[in-house]
C-alpha positions, 0 to 999 in steps of 0.5 A: 479549523479548531472544530475540524481538528476536534472532529478529526481527533474523535474520528481518528480515535474511532478508526484506530480503536475499531482497527485495533480490536478487529485486528486490522492493526497492531497497537503501534499501527493504530497509534500511527493511523490515529496520527495520520487520520488527525492530519488528513481529516483535520487539514483536508476534511472529507475530500482528502479522507474518503480516498485513504479511508477507502484504501484502508477499509478495502485492503483490511477486508481483503487481507482477512478474506481467505485467511486460512488459505493465506496462512501458508504464506506467512513465513514468506513475508516480513510482516503479517496481515495485521499492520504495524506502524511501519506499514501504516507509514509506508502506505500512508506517509507520502499521502499524508505529506502531500496533504501537509504540502497542500496547506504550505503551498496552496497555489498548487492543486496537489489533490490528484497527486494525493490520489495517485499515491493512494492508488499505487499502494491500493493496487499493490495491496489488492494485487498481493491479496487477490494474487495469494487467492488466485488459482492461476500461474504466478510468474516473476515480473522480471523473467516471466518464468513461473515462481511459487505463489507468494514470491517477492516480485511474483505476479499473476493475471488475477493479481494484476487485474485486481490491482487495476480494480483497486486503483480504479476504486481510488479514482472513483472515491475522489471523483466527486471533487475532480470530475475529470476523466483524464485525471481519473485515467492518470490515477489508475495509470499511477496505480498500475505503474506504482504497483508494477515498480513495487514488484520489480523492486521485490524481484531485484533489490528487496532483501531476500533471506534463506533460512538455514533450518527449513530451507525456505526463502523469505523476507524475514531476517530471522526465521525459525528463531535463527538469523537467516542468510541474505541471498539477494537484494539490499539489507535496508530495502525491506517491504516498507521501503518498497511500499513507500517508493511505490506511493511516491512513484504513484504521485510522480506518475500523476504529476507527469501526466498532468504536466504532459496535458 
């Protein structure tokens, strides 16, 4: 274990440094990623590291694809594509907690729940990034009526398919350690349902604000250097909270699927 944690520290430093200089992460995001990497790799080794590394690398690359086309949506989102510590915690916190629980309660096999949590945030991230590049119609997940691209709770056909593909990639990344098709199906289902709930929360309870200067609806509390007026949702329900719930639901879906088998 000491040798594995030493290797985890080296691995975490490398990932954090590369991510910071590649502008995938802010400084706070890099520090949070380092801490998460030490926990996941130090406790679980490659079995637990490969899936979350797959999420991080694939999502970071997707966030940079078509960046010029995506820049027009920056004012709508609470945070930019360069992730900070809050985004790292929201996307990886539930997974990290499951890794710790797997040590505290070794009698339970929590690996599939871990994959479900990662599949959910991967599906959500892939769905968002691919949806922003989509040329198809974007509709509200609640009303199915057309909404502008980048609207919280908006979904597109390309985005939904991309999200399912992301969840399938996570299922595949852990398949070496659980060669079970039913579990793989449960992980993909967890990704799809977790991402769908994320969109539902984005269209209903997540805080939305109206800028009094430019008139745009945004997730940001401050826009055009002025406080924006909340028009919908709960003030504390920001994107990080929604992503954390998405991850928890992904784990819960797999748990329920395992219980019903």
